C-alpha positions in Angstrom: -33.8 -26.6 23.4 -37.3 -27.5 22.9 -40.1 -26.8 25.2 -42.2 -30.0 26.3 -45.3 -30.6 24.5 -47.6 -29.2 27.1 -45.9 -26.0 26.9 -46.3 -25.7 23.2 -49.4 -23.4 22.0 -49.9 -24.8 18.6 -49.0 -27.6 16.6 -48.7 -28.3 12.6 -48.3 -31.3 11.1 -46.4 -31.7 7.9 -47.0 -34.7 6.0 -44.8 -35.6 2.7 -46.8 -34.7 -0.5 -45.6 -37.4 -2.8 -42.9 -40.2 -2.7 -39.3 -38.6 -2.7 -38.3 -41.7 -5.3 -41.2 -42.8 -7.9 -43.4 -39.4 -7.0 -46.2 -41.3 -6.2 -48.6 -39.3 -4.0 -48.6 -39.9 -0.4 -51.4 -40.1 1.8 -51.5 -37.9 5.4 -52.4 -41.3 7.5 -51.1 -41.4 11.2 -51.2 -44.9 10.6 -48.4 -44.8 7.8 -45.9 -43.2 10.2 -43.0 -45.0 10.5 -41.3 -43.2 13.8 -42.3 -40.4 15.8 -42.5 -37.0 13.7 -38.9 -34.6 14.0 -40.2 -31.8 16.0 -39.3 -28.2 14.8 -40.3 -25.2 17.1 -40.8 -21.6 16.3 -41.1 -19.3 19.1 -42.5 -15.6 18.5 -44.1 -12.8 20.4 -48.0 -12.2 19.2 -48.8 -8.8 17.9 -48.9 -6.2 21.4 -52.1 -4.0 21.7 -52.8 -2.2 24.9 -56.2 -3.0 26.1 -58.0 0.2 26.9 -60.8 0.1 29.3 -63.0 3.1 29.5 -64.8 4.1 32.8 -68.0 6.1 32.3 -69.4 7.7 35.5 -72.7 8.8 34.7 -74.7 11.3 36.9 -78.7 11.2 37.7 -81.0 12.9 39.7 -83.1 11.5 42.5 -87.0 11.1 41.6 -87.6 11.6 44.8 -85.7 14.5 46.1 -84.0 15.8 43.0 -80.4 15.4 44.2 -78.0 14.8 41.5 -75.3 12.1 42.2 -72.7 10.8 40.0 -71.0 7.6 40.0 -67.7 6.8 41.7 -65.1 4.8 40.6 -64.6 1.5 41.9 -62.0 0.9 44.8 -60.3 -1.4 41.9 -59.9 0.9 39.2 -56.8 2.9 39.0 -57.2 6.7 39.6 -54.5 7.3 37.0 -54.4 7.2 33.3 -52.2 3.8 33.6 -53.1 0.0 34.9 -50.7 -2.1 37.2 -49.6 -4.0 33.9 -48.3 -0.7 32.4 -47.1 0.5 36.0 -45.1 -3.0 36.5 -43.4 -2.8 33.2 -42.0 0.7 33.7 -41.0 -0.3 37.2 -38.8 -3.0 35.6 -37.5 -1.2 32.7 -36.7 2.0 34.9 -35.2 -0.3 38.3 -34.3 -3.7 37.2 -32.6 -2.6 33.5 -32.2 1.0 34.6 -33.1 2.6 31.8 -33.9 6.6 32.0 -36.7 8.0 31.9 -37.0 8.8 28.0 -35.6 5.2 27.3 -38.5 3.5 29.1 -41.1 6.3 27.3 -39.1 5.3 24.2 -39.9 1.4 24.6 -43.0 1.6 26.2 -44.3 3.3 22.8 -42.2 1.3 20.0 -42.9 -2.1 21.4 -45.9 -2.3 23.7 -48.0 0.4 21.7 -48.5 2.7 25.1 -47.8 6.4 24.7 -45.9 7.6 28.0 -44.6 11.2 28.5 -41.2 11.4 30.4 -43.2 12.6 33.4 -45.7 10.2 33.4 -43.1 7.6 33.6 -41.5 9.2 36.7 -44.7 9.2 38.0 -45.4 5.6 37.6 -41.8 5.1 39.1 -42.8 6.8 42.3 -46.3 5.2 42.6 -44.3 1.7 42.4 -41.9 2.9 45.1 -44.8 3.7 47.3 -46.6 0.5 46.8 -43.4 -1.4 47.8 -42.6 0.4 50.9 -44.8 -2.0 53.0 -43.3 -5.2 51.3 -39.8 -3.6 51.7 -40.2 -3.3 55.4 -41.3 -6.8 55.7 -38.4 -8.0 54.0 -36.2 -5.8 56.2 -37.5 -6.8 59.2 -37.3 -10.9 58.3 -33.4 -10.4 57.8 -33.3 -9.0 61.3 -34.3 -11.8 63.1 -31.7 -13.8 65.2 -30.9 -16.1 61.7 -27.8 -16.9 59.8 -27.4 -14.1 57.1 -24.8 -13.3 54.2 -23.7 -9.7 53.5 -22.0 -7.9 51.0 -21.4 -4.8 49.0 -20.1 -3.5 45.7 -19.9 -0.3 43.5 -22.8 0.9 41.9 -23.4 3.6 39.4 -26.7 5.6 40.1 -27.5 8.9 38.3 -23.6 9.5 37.0 -22.8 9.4 40.7 -20.8 6.8 42.7 -23.0 4.6 45.0 -22.8 1.1 47.0 -25.1 -1.6 46.5 -25.7 -3.6 49.8 -27.1 -6.7 50.3 -28.4 -9.0 52.9 -29.2 -12.7 52.4 -31.2 -15.0 54.7 -32.6 -18.2 54.1 -36.2 -16.5 53.9 -35.6 -13.1 52.3 -32.8 -10.8 50.4 -32.8 -7.3 50.7 -30.8 -4.8 48.7 -30.1 -1.0 49.2 -28.2 1.5 47.6 -26.5 4.1 49.7 -24.2 6.6 49.2 -21.8 5.3 51.8 -19.8 2.4 52.5 -19.8 2.8 56.2 -20.8 0.7 58.8 -23.9 2.6 59.3 -25.5 1.3 56.1 -25.5 -2.3 57.3 -26.1 -1.5 60.9 -29.2 0.0 59.5 -30.2 -2.9 57.4 -29.7 -5.6 60.4 -30.3 -3.3 63.6 -27.1 -2.6 65.7 -28.4 -5.8 68.3 -28.4 -8.0 65.6 -28.2 -11.6 67.3 -27.8 -13.5 64.3 -24.9 -15.4 62.6 -23.4 -13.4 59.9 -20.8 -14.6 56.7 -19.0 -11.5 55.3 -15.6 -10.9 53.9 -12.8 -9.1 56.0 -13.8 -5.3 55.2 -14.2 -3.5 58.5 -18.1 -2.3 58.3 -18.6 -5.8 59.7 -16.4 -6.1 62.1 -18.8 -4.5 64.9 -20.7 -8.0 65.2 -19.0 -10.3 67.9 -16.4 -12.5 66.6 -18.4 -15.3 67.8 -21.1 -14.7 65.6 -19.3 -13.9 62.4 -17.9 -16.2 59.6 -15.6 -15.0 57.0 -16.2 -16.1 53.8 -15.0 -19.4 52.7 -13.7 -18.3 49.3 -11.9 -15.7 51.1 -10.4 -18.1 53.2 -9.6 -20.4 50.3 -7.5 -17.9 48.3 -5.8 -16.9 51.4 -4.8 -20.6 52.4 -4.0 -21.0 48.6 -1.6 -17.8 48.5 0.2 -19.7 51.6 0.8 -22.4 49.2 1.6 -20.2 46.1 4.4 -17.9 48.4 6.2 -21.3 49.3 8.3 -21.5 52.5 7.4 -22.4 55.9 3.4 -21.1 55.4 3.1 -23.7 52.9 2.3 -26.9 54.9 -0.2 -25.1 56.9 -2.1 -23.5 53.4 -1.8 -27.1 52.0 -3.3 -28.6 55.1 -5.9 -26.0 55.5 -7.0 -26.4 51.6 -7.5 -30.3 52.5 -9.8 -29.4 55.2 -11.8 -27.1 53.5 -12.3 -29.9 50.4 -13.1 -32.5 53.0 -15.6 -30.3 54.5 -17.6 -29.0 51.1 -17.4 -32.6 50.2 -19.5 -33.7 53.2 -21.9 -30.4 53.2 -22.7 -31.5 49.4 -23.2 -35.0 50.2 -25.6 -34.0 53.2 -27.6 -31.3 51.2 -31.0 -32.0 50.4 -32.0 -33.2 47.1 -32.6 -30.0 45.0 -35.6 -28.8 44.1 -35.5 -29.0 40.5 -34.8 -32.9 40.7 -37.1 -33.2 43.3 -40.2 -32.0 40.9 -38.7 -33.7 37.8 -39.1 -37.3 39.7 -42.8 -36.3 40.7 
């Protein structure tokens, strides 16, 4: 897939040197072009070299009182040896891609040219967790508002042990939490026990503490259940068929009523 011209960094024009039939030399003249050029794009990575900034803190003696004073690092300069770019890369590799500390150190050295000890990788991961604590708390507060949310959980391997990955999704925020338990205490902690919004989930027992009036069973699960009635046959088949027809009509109306997708709207500007 070709990128649009505004996203191309460099254009190299190639003109034929001579006629393919009579071998007469040809001129690289755009006025002689018969049609648009055939576009061939090559995507590559530039050489990656880390940018090292040395901060020199000078000490001087006051000419008035003789007091010696050393300059201090500006607030925006990290106190450690690595900047926010390295910290972000380490956080993505360890958190998003779940690489071991040793693997992260190897990738940083081999691909990015940044030599990191395993202990430094762990320290950067802890710094990232501390930096994300406040925005994470804001996200958790957002999904606890009385708004519709979707919740689910799935098995998750962490450090060779079995955990559970929970997710709560609202129109404004998505919150993930890795927990050692699949019990209702986890989802109550995410939403708050006095959660007043609507919630869409499967039928897992951990979600039953919310009033039934505020709980919507996942339509994908319901559709499978109704399809099972049809497949099983017998007296339940007509009811399953009627329910499937209602679901089909409901989602057809929903798709018609949906606002224009963001991508299409941007393309039409």
